[in-house]
C-alpha positions in Angstrom: 0.0 0.0 0.0 1.3 3.4 -0.9 1.5 5.8 2.0 0.2 8.7 -0.1 -3.2 7.1 -0.7 -6.1 7.7 1.6 -6.6 4.0 2.3 -5.6 1.7 5.1 -5.0 -1.9 5.8 -6.6 -3.8 8.7 -4.3 -5.5 11.2 -5.5 -8.0 13.8 -3.6 -7.8 17.1 -3.5 -10.7 19.5 -2.9 -9.2 22.9 -0.8 -11.0 25.5 -2.3 -12.9 28.4 -3.7 -10.5 31.0 -3.0 -13.0 33.7 0.8 -12.8 33.3 2.2 -12.6 36.9 3.9 -9.4 38.0 6.7 -11.3 39.7 9.1 -13.7 38.1 8.8 -16.8 40.4 12.5 -17.6 39.9 14.2 -14.3 40.8 11.3 -12.3 42.3 12.2 -9.4 40.0 9.5 -7.0 39.0 8.2 -7.2 35.5 7.1 -3.9 34.1 5.3 -5.4 31.1 2.0 -3.8 30.5 -1.1 -6.0 30.5 -3.7 -5.9 27.8 -7.3 -7.2 27.5 -7.9 -10.8 26.5 -10.4 -10.3 23.7 -9.1 -10.0 20.1 -8.9 -6.4 19.1 -9.1 -5.1 15.6 -7.4 -1.8 14.6 -6.8 -0.1 11.4 -3.3 1.4 11.0 -2.3 3.4 7.9 1.4 3.3 7.1 3.8 6.1 8.0 1.6 8.0 10.3 3.5 9.5 13.2 1.8 12.8 13.9 2.1 14.8 17.1 -0.8 15.0 19.5 -2.5 18.2 20.6 -3.6 19.5 24.0 -7.1 20.2 25.2 -8.4 21.9 28.4 -7.6 20.1 31.6 -10.3 18.7 33.8 -11.4 20.7 36.8 -9.2 18.8 39.3 -6.0 20.1 37.6 -4.8 23.6 37.2 -4.3 24.9 33.7 -0.5 24.8 33.2 2.2 23.7 30.8 3.5 20.2 30.5 4.8 19.1 33.9 8.3 18.0 32.7 10.1 20.6 30.7 13.9 20.2 30.7 14.5 23.9 30.8 13.0 24.2 34.3 14.0 22.3 37.4 11.7 22.7 40.4 13.2 23.3 43.9 13.7 20.4 46.1 11.0 22.0 47.6 7.0 13.2 72.7 9.0 10.4 73.8 11.6 8.2 72.3 10.6 6.5 69.1 11.3 3.1 67.6 11.0 1.7 64.1 8.3 -1.0 64.1 9.8 -3.7 62.0 7.6 -6.3 60.3 7.7 -9.8 61.7 8.3 -11.3 58.3 11.8 -12.2 57.3 13.7 -9.1 56.3 16.8 -10.8 55.2 15.1 -12.4 52.3 13.4 -9.1 51.5 16.6 -7.1 51.5 18.5 -9.7 49.4 15.7 -9.9 46.8 15.5 -6.2 46.0 19.2 -6.3 45.1 18.4 -8.8 42.3 16.0 -6.3 40.8 18.7 -3.9 39.8 18.9 -3.8 36.1 21.0 -0.6 35.6 24.5 0.4 36.3 26.5 3.6 35.8 27.6 2.6 32.3 24.3 1.5 30.8 21.6 3.4 32.7 21.4 6.4 30.4 21.3 4.3 27.2 18.7 1.9 28.7 16.4 4.5 30.1 16.8 6.7 26.9 15.9 3.7 24.8 12.8 3.0 26.9 11.7 6.6 26.9 12.2 7.0 23.1 10.1 3.9 22.5 7.4 5.3 24.8 7.6 8.7 23.0 7.1 7.2 19.6 4.1 5.2 20.8 2.5 8.2 22.4 3.1 10.4 19.4 1.2 8.1 17.1 -2.0 9.9 16.0 -4.3 6.9 16.5 -7.3 8.8 15.3 -5.8 9.1 11.9 -5.0 5.4 12.0 -8.7 4.5 12.2 -7.8 2.2 15.0 -10.8 1.2 17.0 -11.8 -1.4 19.6 -14.2 -4.1 18.5 -17.5 -4.4 20.3 -16.4 -7.1 22.7 -13.3 -5.2 23.8 -15.3 -1.9 24.0 -17.8 -3.6 26.3 -14.9 -5.0 28.5 -13.3 -1.6 28.9 -16.6 0.1 29.6 -17.6 -2.5 32.2 -14.2 -2.3 33.9 -14.4 1.5 34.0 -17.9 1.6 35.4 -16.9 -1.0 38.1 -14.0 1.2 39.0 -16.3 4.2 39.4 -18.6 2.2 41.7 -15.6 0.8 43.7 -14.0 4.2 44.0 -10.9 3.1 42.1 -10.4 6.0 39.7 -6.9 7.6 39.8 -5.0 10.4 38.2 -1.2 10.9 37.8 -0.2 14.5 37.4 3.4 14.3 36.1 5.5 11.5 34.8 5.3 8.5 37.2 4.6 5.5 35.0 5.3 3.1 37.9 2.4 4.5 39.9 0.1 3.9 36.9 1.3 0.4 36.4 0.9 -0.6 40.1 -2.6 0.8 40.3 -3.7 -0.7 37.0 -2.5 -4.1 38.3 -4.8 -3.6 41.3 -7.9 -3.1 39.2 -7.8 0.7 39.3 -8.6 2.8 36.1 -6.6 5.8 35.2 -8.4 9.1 34.3 -6.0 10.3 31.7 -6.8 12.9 29.0 -5.5 11.2 25.8 -4.6 14.7 24.5 -2.5 15.7 27.5 0.6 13.5 27.9 2.5 13.4 31.2 5.6 14.7 29.7 6.7 16.5 26.5 7.3 13.5 24.3 8.2 15.5 21.2 10.9 17.3 23.1 12.5 14.1 24.4 12.5 12.6 20.9 14.9 15.4 19.9 17.0 15.6 23.0 20.4 14.1 23.7 20.3 10.8 25.7 21.6 12.4 28.9 18.5 14.6 29.1 16.7 11.5 30.4 18.2 12.5 33.7 15.7 15.3 34.0 12.4 13.4 33.8 10.5 13.1 37.1 11.0 9.4 37.5 12.5 6.5 35.4 10.5 5.2 32.5 9.3 1.6 32.5 11.7 -0.8 30.8 9.1 -2.9 29.1 8.8 -5.1 26.0 5.4 -3.7 24.9 5.0 -3.5 21.1 3.6 -0.7 19.0 0.4 -2.5 18.5 0.0 -3.1 22.2 0.7 0.5 22.9 -2.1 1.5 20.5 -4.4 -0.9 22.3 -3.5 0.7 25.6 -4.2 4.2 24.3 -7.6 3.1 22.9 -8.6 1.7 26.2 -7.4 4.9 27.9 -9.4 7.0 25.5 -12.5 4.9 26.0 -12.2 5.2 29.8 -11.6 9.0 29.4 -15.0 9.3 27.7 -16.6 7.9 30.8 -14.4 9.5 33.4 -13.7 13.0 32.2 -16.6 14.5 34.3 -15.9 12.2 37.3 -13.8 13.0 40.4 -10.7 11.0 40.9 -10.4 8.9 44.1 -6.6 9.0 44.2 -4.3 11.6 42.8 -0.5 11.2 42.7 1.5 14.4 42.2 4.7 15.8 43.5 4.1 19.4 42.5 1.5 21.1 44.6 0.8 23.8 42.1 -0.7 21.3 39.7 -3.7 20.7 42.0 -6.8 22.7 42.0 -7.6 22.3 45.6 -11.0 24.1 45.5 -12.4 21.5 43.1 -11.2 18.4 44.9 -13.6 16.0 46.4 -13.2 15.5 50.2 -13.0 11.8 49.5 -10.1 12.1 47.1 -6.7 10.9 48.4 -3.9 13.2 47.3 -0.2 12.8 47.5 0.4 16.3 48.8 -0.1 18.0 52.1 -1.6 21.4 51.8 0.8 23.2 54.1 4.1 22.2 55.8 6.7 24.7 57.0 9.6 22.3 57.5 10.6 21.9 53.8 12.3 25.3 53.5 15.5 26.2 55.2 14.1 29.1 57.1 10.8 27.2 57.8 12.6 24.3 59.4 14.8 26.6 61.5 11.7 28.5 62.7 9.7 25.3 63.3 12.5 23.9 65.5 13.4 27.1 67.3 11.1 26.5 70.3 12.2 22.8 70.5 15.8 23.4 71.3 15.3 22.7 74.9 12.2 20.4 74.5 12.2 16.7 75.3 12.7 15.2 71.9 15.4 13.1 70.2 16.0 15.7 67.5 19.6 15.9 66.2 19.8 19.2 64.2 22.8 21.5 63.9 21.9 24.9 65.4 20.7 27.5 63.0 20.2 31.3 63.0 17.5 32.7 60.8 18.5 36.4 60.6 15.5 38.6 60.5 16.4 41.4 62.9 19.3 43.0 64.8 18.4 40.7 67.7 18.8 37.7 65.5 22.2 39.0 64.4 23.3 39.6 67.9 22.3 36.1 68.9 24.4 34.7 66.1 27.4 36.9 67.1 27.1 35.6 70.7 27.0 32.0 69.4 30.0 32.6 67.1 32.1 34.2 69.9 31.2 31.5 72.4 32.2 28.8 69.8 35.5 30.5 69.2 36.3 30.7 72.9 35.5 27.0 73.4 37.5 26.1 70.3 40.5 27.8 71.8 40.2 25.7 74.9 40.0 22.6 72.7 43.1 23.6 70.7 45.2 24.1 73.9 44.0 20.9 75.5 44.6 18.8 72.4 48.0 20.2 71.8 49.2 19.4 75.4 47.6 15.9 75.3 49.6 15.3 72.1 52.8 16.4 73.7 53.1 19.5 71.5 54.9 22.4 73.1 52.9 25.5 72.7 54.9 27.8 75.0 58.1 29.7 74.0 59.7 33.0 74.9 59.4 34.2 71.3 55.8 33.0 70.6 53.6 34.8 68.1 50.5 34.8 70.4 50.3 36.7 73.7 50.0 34.5 76.7 47.3 36.8 78.0 44.9 35.4 75.4 44.8 32.2 77.5 43.8 34.2 80.6 41.2 36.2 78.5 39.6 32.9 77.2 39.5 31.4 80.7 37.9 34.5 82.1 35.3 34.7 79.3 34.4 31.0 79.5 34.1 31.2 83.3 31.6 34.1 82.9 29.7 32.1 80.3 29.4 29.1 82.7 28.4 31.4 85.6 25.7 32.9 83.4 24.4 29.4 82.5 24.5 28.1 86.0 23.0 31.1 87.8 20.7 32.3 85.0 22.4 35.7 85.0 21.2 38.2 82.4 24.7 39.8 82.2 25.4 40.6 78.5 28.3 43.0 78.8 30.9 40.5 77.6 28.9 39.8 74.4 28.4 43.5 73.5 30.5 43.0 70.3 29.9 46.5 68.9 31.0 48.3 72.1 34.1 46.1 72.5 35.2 45.7 68.9 39.0 46.2 69.6 39.0 43.5 72.3 37.2 40.9 70.2 39.0 41.8 67.0 42.3 41.2 68.8 41.1 37.9 70.1 39.9 36.7 66.7 43.2 37.6 65.1 45.1 35.4 67.5 42.4 32.6 67.4 42.7 32.6 63.6 46.5 32.1 64.0 45.9 29.1 66.2 43.6 27.6 63.5 45.8 28.1 60.4 49.3 28.0 61.8 50.5 24.7 63.1 53.5 26.3 64.6 51.7 29.0 66.5 53.1 29.4 70.1 52.2 31.4 73.2 54.9 33.9 74.3 55.8 32.5 77.7 58.8 30.5 78.9 58.0 26.9 79.0 57.9 25.1 82.3 56.3 21.8 83.1 54.4 23.4 86.0 53.0 26.1 83.7 51.9 23.5 81.1 50.2 21.4 83.8 48.4 24.4 85.3 47.1 25.6 81.9 46.1 22.1 81.0 44.2 21.5 84.2 42.3 24.7 84.1 41.4 24.5 80.4 40.4 20.9 80.7 38.2 21.6 83.7 36.4 24.5 81.9 36.0 22.3 78.8 34.4 19.5 80.7 32.0 21.9 82.3 31.1 23.5 79.0 29.8 20.2 77.7 26.8 20.5 80.0 25.7 23.7 78.4 26.9 23.4 74.8 25.4 20.0 73.7 26.7 20.4 70.2 30.3 21.2 71.1 31.4 17.8 69.7 30.3 18.6 66.1 31.7 22.2 66.3 35.3 21.1 65.9 37.9 23.9 66.3 37.7 26.1 63.3 34.3 27.8 64.0 33.1 27.2 60.4 29.5 28.2 59.5 27.5 27.4 56.4 25.6 30.2 54.8 22.5 29.0 52.9 20.2 31.0 50.7 16.7 30.1 52.0 15.3 30.1 48.4 17.9 28.0 46.5 18.3 24.3 46.1 20.9 21.7 44.9 23.7 23.5 46.6 23.4 26.8 44.7 24.6 29.9 46.5 25.8 28.0 49.6 29.0 29.4 51.1 31.3 28.2 54.0 33.1 30.8 56.1 34.8 31.1 59.5 35.3 34.8 59.3 32.7 36.9 61.2 33.1 40.0 59.0 32.7 37.9 55.8 29.5 36.3 57.2 28.0 39.7 58.2 28.8 41.2 54.8 27.0 38.3 53.1 23.8 38.7 55.1 23.6 42.5 54.7 23.0 44.7 51.8 23.6 48.4 51.9 23.8 48.2 55.7 20.4 46.5 55.9 19.9 42.8 57.0 18.8 40.4 54.3 16.3 37.9 55.6 16.9 35.3 52.9 19.9 33.5 54.5 20.2 30.8 57.1 23.4 30.5 59.2 24.0 27.0 60.4 26.9 25.5 62.3 28.9 23.4 60.0 29.6 19.8 61.3 33.4 19.6 61.4 33.6 16.0 62.4 31.7 14.0 59.8 31.9 10.3 59.2 34.4 9.8 56.3 34.4 7.0 53.8 37.7 6.7 51.9 38.7 10.1 53.5 35.7 11.8 51.8 32.6 13.3 53.4 29.2 11.6 52.8 25.6 12.4 53.5 22.4 10.4 53.2 19.1 11.0 51.4 16.4 9.3 53.5 12.9 9.0 52.0 9.9 9.0 54.4 6.2 9.0 53.8 3.7 10.9 55.9 0.2 9.5 55.9 -1.3 11.5 58.7 -0.4 14.6 60.8 -3.2 14.2 63.4 -1.8 12.0 64.9 1.5 11.9 63.2 2.0 8.7 61.1 5.3 8.5 59.3 6.9 5.6 57.4 10.7 5.4 56.9 12.1 3.7 53.8 14.8 1.1 54.4 16.6 2.1 51.2 18.1 5.4 50.1 21.2 6.8 48.7 24.6 8.0 50.0 26.1 11.0 48.3 29.9 11.4 48.2 31.9 14.5 48.0 34.5 14.0 45.2 37.6 14.9 47.1 39.2 14.2 50.5 37.8 16.1 53.5 39.8 19.0 54.9 38.7 21.9 57.2 41.6 24.0 55.7 40.2 23.9 52.1 36.7 25.2 51.7 36.2 24.0 48.1 32.7 22.8 47.2 33.9 19.5 45.9 35.1 18.7 49.5 32.1 20.0 51.5 28.9 20.1 49.4 27.6 16.7 48.4 24.6 17.7 46.2 24.3 15.4 43.2 24.2 18.0 40.5 27.1 19.9 42.0 29.3 16.9 42.4 28.6 15.8 38.8 31.2 18.5 37.8 33.9 16.7 39.7 33.4 13.1 38.9 36.4 13.0 36.5 38.7 14.5 39.2 37.4 12.6 42.2 39.3 10.6 44.7 39.9 7.2 42.9 38.3 5.3 45.7 35.0 7.2 45.4 32.4 5.5 43.3 32.2 6.8 39.7 28.7 8.4 40.3 29.8 9.7 43.7 26.9 7.6 45.1 26.1 4.4 47.0 22.9 2.8 48.0 22.3 2.0 51.7 23.4 -1.6 51.3 26.8 -0.6 50.0 27.2 1.7 53.0 26.2 -1.1 55.4 28.7 -3.4 53.7 31.4 -0.7 54.3 30.5 -0.4 57.9 30.8 -4.2 58.3 34.2 -4.1 56.7 35.5 -1.6 59.2 34.1 -3.6 62.1 31.0 -1.4 62.7 28.4 -3.9 61.7 25.9 -2.9 64.4 25.8 0.9 64.1 23.4 1.0 61.2 20.6 -0.9 62.9 21.2 0.4 66.3 22.2 4.1 65.8 22.1 5.5 62.3 18.7 4.3 60.9 16.8 4.6 64.2 18.3 8.0 64.8 17.1 9.3 61.5 13.6 8.0 62.3 13.6 9.7 65.6 14.7 13.1 64.2 12.0 12.9 61.4 9.3 12.0 63.9 10.4 14.9 66.2 10.3 17.4 63.3 6.8 16.3 62.4 5.6 16.6 66.0 7.1 20.0 66.1 5.3 21.0 62.9 1.8 19.9 64.0 1.0 23.4 65.2 2.1 25.2 62.1 1.0 22.7 59.5 -2.5 22.5 58.0 -3.4 18.9 57.3 -6.2 17.9 55.0 -7.7 14.5 55.6 -7.1 11.9 52.8 -3.6 13.3 52.2 -0.1 11.8 52.2 3.3 12.9 50.9 6.7 11.6 50.2 9.6 13.7 51.5 13.4 13.4 51.3 15.5 14.2 54.4 19.2 14.9 54.2 21.3 13.5 57.1 25.0 13.9 57.8 26.6 11.2 60.0 29.2 12.3 62.5 32.3 10.2 63.0 30.7 8.7 66.0 27.7 7.5 63.9 25.2 10.0 65.0 22.8 11.2 62.3 22.2 14.9 62.1 19.2 16.2 60.1 20.3 18.9 57.7 17.1 19.7 55.7 13.9 18.2 54.3 12.8 18.4 50.7 9.2 18.3 49.6 10.2 17.1 46.1 12.7 14.4 47.0 14.4 14.0 43.7 13.3 10.8 41.9 14.6 11.8 38.5 17.2 9.2 37.4 20.3 11.3 37.6 22.3 8.2 38.6 21.9 4.5 38.1 21.4 4.2 41.9 18.3 6.4 41.8 17.2 4.9 38.5 17.1 1.5 40.3 15.6 2.7 43.6 12.9 5.1 42.4 10.6 2.5 40.8 10.8 0.3 43.9 10.0 3.3 46.1 7.0 4.3 44.0 5.7 0.8 44.0 6.0 0.6 47.8 4.2 4.0 48.1 1.1 2.3 46.5 1.5 -0.6 48.9 1.2 1.8 51.9 -1.4 4.2 50.6 -3.7 1.7 48.9 -3.0 -1.8 50.2 -2.3 -1.0 53.8 -5.1 1.6 53.9 -7.5 -1.3 53.2 -5.7 -4.0 55.2 -3.4 -3.3 58.1 -1.7 -6.7 57.5 -0.8 -5.9 53.9 2.8 -5.9 52.7 4.3 -2.4 52.9 7.5 -3.2 51.0 10.5 -1.5 52.4 8.5 1.1 54.4 8.4 0.7 58.1 6.3 2.8 60.5 7.8 5.0 63.2 5.8 4.6 66.4 6.0 6.8 69.6 7.2 4.3 72.2 10.3 3.5 74.0 13.2 1.7 72.4 12.8 -2.0 72.2 16.3 -3.3 72.3 17.2 -6.9 71.4 17.7 -9.2 74.2 21.5 -9.2 73.9 21.6 -5.4 74.0 19.2 -5.3 77.0 21.5 -7.8 78.8 24.6 -5.8 78.0 22.8 -2.5 78.6 22.8 -3.0 82.3 26.6 -3.5 82.2 27.0 -0.4 80.1 24.8 1.6 82.5 27.1 0.5 85.4 30.1 2.0 83.7 29.1 5.6 83.4 27.4 5.5 80.0 30.0 3.9 77.8 31.9 5.6 75.1 32.8 5.9 71.5 34.6 3.1 69.6 38.0 4.8 69.9 38.6 3.2 73.3 41.1 0.9 75.1 40.6 -2.9 74.8 37.8 -4.5 76.8 38.3 -7.9 78.5 35.2 -10.1 78.2 34.3 -13.8 78.5 32.6 -15.8 75.8 29.2 -14.7 77.0 30.0 -11.0 76.6 30.3 -10.4 80.3 33.0 -8.2 81.7 35.3 -10.0 84.1 38.3 -7.6 84.2 38.6 -5.5 87.3 39.7 -2.5 85.3 36.3 -1.8 83.8 36.4 1.9 84.3 39.6 2.2 82.4 38.3 0.0 79.6 35.1 1.9 79.0 35.7 5.6 79.6 33.1 8.3 79.8 31.9 9.5 76.3 34.1 12.4 75.0 31.2 13.9 73.1 27.7 15.3 73.4 25.4 14.6 70.6 22.2 16.5 70.3 20.0 19.6 70.0 19.7 18.8 73.8 21.3 16.3 76.1 18.6 13.7 76.5 19.7 11.3 73.8 23.3 11.3 75.0 22.9 8.7 77.7 21.0 6.4 75.4 23.6 6.7 72.7 26.5 6.2 75.0 24.9 3.0 76.5 24.3 1.7 73.0 27.9 2.4 71.9 29.2 0.5 74.9 26.8 -2.4 74.5 27.5 -2.7 70.8 31.3 -2.9 71.4 30.8 -5.5 74.1 28.5 -7.5 71.8 31.1 -7.5 69.0 33.8 -8.6 71.5 31.5 -11.4 72.7 31.1 -12.8 69.2 34.8 -13.3 68.7 36.4 -16.6 69.6 39.2 -16.9 72.2 41.6 -17.6 69.4 40.6 -14.3 67.6 41.0 -12.2 70.7 43.1 -14.2 73.2 40.3 -13.2 75.7 41.3 -9.5 75.1 39.1 -7.8 72.5 39.6 -4.4 71.2 37.4 -2.4 68.8 39.0 -1.2 65.6 39.1 2.6 65.2 36.5 4.1 63.1 37.1 5.9 59.8 
């Protein structure tokens, strides 16, 4: 048949079996093959017809707007202890099975996803109306009956944006999609013309399926027939990650929507304000202290914090130097000895103010004592940057002992009133974040007060679009590089708070080795799009995408002898912080019934394995910018349906890798409970950098030098002090448990814990 003649030939399509199982029984891997109806379907398809589709007005549930995925725009990644309630079913088999689902790696993921997307684009750009393709009567009846049953059973759903996994999962559960055939979820014509790497910018990975062109036409015919019935109906379930696409005023009260109407904790300034009143509350929140500068009073509070941190850092530098047998006194030193007396006097005043509740503020009046504080800061800076800095005083052992004793005493007392002194390090570095940017844009690190104040002012007037946050100077390093974690969590209720933590996520690497002397972004800022620039010049031990999944991090922890810290400290700690934030936000959040939302929380882990919450994103980045995300995102989206649809109907339903956070006390394993009493008896335990511990084969201490073996913890871990005791006990118990597992031959009855990274 000639393509220029106005004729067509009739093709008979034999659809595949609709009862094909979703899971391959051999490897349990998910099959993303689309199902089609059983009846024979007849379509007429003229040759060489690949016309573009047009748009019509949207239905009244969706705001009038452009296609939701344009590559030129990139949206912003906008109370008691808690435990994570683990399912009773075997988790080991579950966690091992999802690794077998991985189809993509760093070398093939762009090509594979691009191939799948182009295939989908071509199918969706077919103008099936000009093909004269139609469903036969039997098929038409089947589609109509299925759609009407879905209306009756309240199983009509809409997906606003490009999330094909959601559509697949709901279709497989008997739901019917309300989808305007003239309004595609993404700009297909654009992606047909784009370079392969542009696949990174779609909202979530495409389905890698074996569907044929004929089957794609059948699917579109079914969708069009359903649309004719559903276009004036309300959806029962709407999945969307961009709130602006929803027309809230036209939603049915019974419609379940994947967006909460208002939450303040997803902006940098909103999170800081939300948590301001919880600094001294009874929560397990681990959050680096922030200053949201809106007024002169806010600026003064930051200056006080900055100066206090500098004074305490000076004590740390002196104590550490003497403990390391470094001589810091000489007659021709470049720092006046009087600085030590000045620091001791100021810190003593600080402690007196904290202990007595004094309102004295003279020592913090920076503007009226500029010369004094400027001189101190000059000498403090020398101590930070000059390894050979010395105090100008003749060295004597008695002098060194006296200085050490007084500084050490003050430092130990400071720990009670500066619960974050451990993460502060010694350089007094702060991170300056624009409150409106994302992906690391506009972030700056600085330890200079004048530089920071210039950044947050313009023409002498304070700018209220910056957050000043204390930089964590002692992060956990992997291969000498800083990492942080993207933790997904799903909120299904805010009254009361119901939150689900996902057991998988990704670990972001900085490309180059950590240093507090070098402030380059490749060393300190781990955002995916920022680190993409440095992949070719990264530390050779860092993965080529500067990313791991959680399982790879857990494997690394096992290799360095820290096999318990993930389950006992890191993952539960992230859950506790997330729950605490949501509880703190209940007064400032407006919650609509029948709403849920996926969020992405960023956590930095300290070198003692304590997770600190950095920020929370309302659009948690499911676009396949790496093979890790390309593999995880479909699993995550599939499990969201399990929680929001299956579990909603049946509390015994499988929730995939989601586990619920519940407000109750820690339920430690029997072994930890047994060892916990031992740890409690030895003053709270300590970090893993400790002397050897002598234990018997049952894990019980039998050495008389227990106090020397397990010293008091050298750090404080939180926004407050409550969690410190719990963490210290866990650390001691974990170390003892590890020792208990070793054979006498391995340890000679004397077990020591390897040093952490």
